[in-house]
C-alpha positions in Angstrom: 46.9 -11.9 10.9 43.7 -9.9 10.0 44.4 -7.5 12.9 47.9 -6.9 11.8 46.8 -6.1 8.2 44.1 -3.7 9.6 46.6 -2.0 12.0 49.0 -1.4 9.2 46.3 -0.2 6.7 46.6 3.5 6.2 42.9 4.2 6.9 42.2 1.2 9.2 40.1 -0.7 6.7 40.5 -3.5 4.2 38.3 -4.3 1.2 37.6 -7.9 2.4 34.5 -9.1 4.2 32.8 -12.4 4.9 31.1 -11.9 1.4 34.5 -11.6 -0.4 35.5 -14.0 -3.2 37.2 -17.1 -1.8 40.0 -16.8 -4.4 40.7 -13.2 -3.4 41.0 -14.2 0.2 43.2 -17.1 -0.6 45.5 -14.9 -2.7 45.8 -12.1 -0.2 45.8 -13.9 3.1 46.8 -17.4 2.1 43.9 -19.0 4.1 40.6 -20.5 3.1 37.4 -18.5 3.1 36.1 -20.6 6.0 39.1 -19.8 8.1 38.8 -16.1 7.2 35.1 -16.1 8.2 35.8 -17.8 11.5 38.6 -15.3 12.3 36.3 -12.3 11.3 33.5 -13.7 13.5 35.8 -14.1 16.5 37.1 -10.5 16.0 33.6 -9.1 15.7 32.5 -11.0 18.8 35.4 -9.3 20.6 34.2 -6.0 19.2 37.6 -5.3 17.6 36.3 -4.9 14.0 33.1 -4.1 12.1 31.9 -4.6 8.6 30.0 -2.2 6.4 29.8 -1.1 2.8 32.1 -3.9 1.6 34.9 -3.1 4.0 36.2 -4.4 7.3 37.1 -1.6 9.7 39.3 -1.6 12.8 37.3 -0.2 15.8 
């Protein structure tokens, strides 16, 4: 789901990271912050995304 959002983002970035507010994550993605962080961690381990300056970027 995160990859789909990033792939459709105009500039390949989203304003959500593992530091984002849990309510914002729940509202936008419909999942818990814990699930979001696990998904981000998995994608970072696969070197598909990176986080910097408050954004998550598609590599």
